[in-house]
C-alpha positions, 0 to 999 in steps of 0.5 A, spaced: 499 499 499 502 506 497 502 513 501 505 516 507 503 514 514 503 515 521 505 511 526 504 510 534 506 504 539 505 501 545 509 496 549 509 490 554 514 486 557 512 479 559 517 476 564 516 470 569 515 473 576 516 481 574 510 486 573 508 487 566 506 494 563 502 496 558 497 502 557 498 507 551 492 511 551 491 517 548 499 517 545 501 521 542 497 527 544 498 531 538 494 525 534 489 522 539 488 527 545 481 531 544 484 537 548 490 538 543 487 536 537 479 535 536 480 531 529 482 525 533 484 518 530 481 513 535 482 507 530 490 509 530 490 510 538 493 503 541 490 502 548 493 497 552 497 490 549 496 484 553 499 477 554 497 471 559 497 464 558 493 458 559 494 450 559 499 450 553 497 456 550 499 463 550 493 469 549 495 475 546 490 481 545 491 489 543 486 494 544 484 501 541 480 506 539 477 507 547 476 507 552 469 509 548 462 510 549 458 503 550 453 505 545 459 507 540 460 502 534 467 498 534 473 501 529 474 497 523 479 502 519 481 499 512 487 504 512 490 502 519 495 496 519 496 494 526 503 490 528 504 485 534 511 484 534 514 478 538 521 478 540 523 470 543 530 471 543 536 476 544 536 482 543 529 484 545 528 489 541 528 485 535 522 481 533 522 474 530 514 474 529 510 480 526 504 478 526 499 483 521 492 485 522 488 489 518 481 491 516 476 491 511 469 493 508 464 488 506 460 488 500 453 490 505 452 496 510 456 495 516 459 489 514 467 488 516 473 483 516 479 481 519 485 479 516 491 476 521 497 475 517 504 472 520 501 468 526 507 462 526 504 455 524 499 458 520 500 457 512 497 463 510 492 468 513 487 467 517 481 471 515 474 472 516 468 477 519 468 481 525 465 478 532 467 472 530 472 467 533 476 464 527 480 458 527 485 455 522 492 451 524 491 450 531 490 458 532 484 462 534 483 469 533 478 474 534 476 481 532 471 485 535 468 490 540 470 488 548 469 492 554 475 495 556 478 489 560 484 495 564 482 497 571 485 504 574 482 509 579 484 515 575 480 519 580 485 516 586 491 518 581 488 526 581 487 526 588 494 523 590 497 527 586 494 534 589 494 531 596 501 527 596 498 521 600 495 515 596 488 516 594 487 510 591 480 506 591 479 499 589 472 500 588 473 505 583 474 504 576 475 509 570 474 504 565 467 500 567 462 500 562 467 503 557 469 500 550 475 498 546 475 495 539 481 489 540 484 483 536 485 477 540 489 471 538 490 464 541 497 460 538 500 454 541 505 456 546 511 452 543 510 456 537 513 462 540 519 458 544 520 456 551 524 462 554 521 469 556 517 473 550 517 481 550 511 484 546 510 491 542 504 493 538 504 499 533 499 502 528 500 505 522 495 509 518 496 509 510 495 516 507 498 520 514 495 524 519 487 525 519 
């Protein structure tokens, strides 16, 4: 695909016994923060990157376009390319695996599809309609609208900064009842190696900034 591009990125480190980091909301603010630019690029705004493991599998998720009103539709922008990078060996900033995700418009109104490319062990692509669990070569993948999984007391953060005292309350969740668009991939663990993995994600808009 041709044209100028604009890129945003988020990262998460997966280490046994170590804390993970994820959030990327409203970054960079010149493209995604409505207080800076009213023409925000919500489809290109990464929210969080998540990774967790189940029995023999690893589940990877990237959320974007949120947090948003629960009555708002999902973002399926054909001009945004999402990349999920996976490093399975040193150096940590060099990916051995790059998964590409793009959306497309169907032939009918409000009909959208998704394509996953570069998933380890999958021949070709995984593609199909959004809001559907797609399966191929031992991998499951899905894209759609989801409740924002991140939990955070933003009021507590503001109060802590103002007072100098810790004011967090675990019953207050800024992200409650808000949605993100997301894609989720479940892949057999052995396809990602046996050691520590590092993940990060980028969005790339074809045609430049909105």
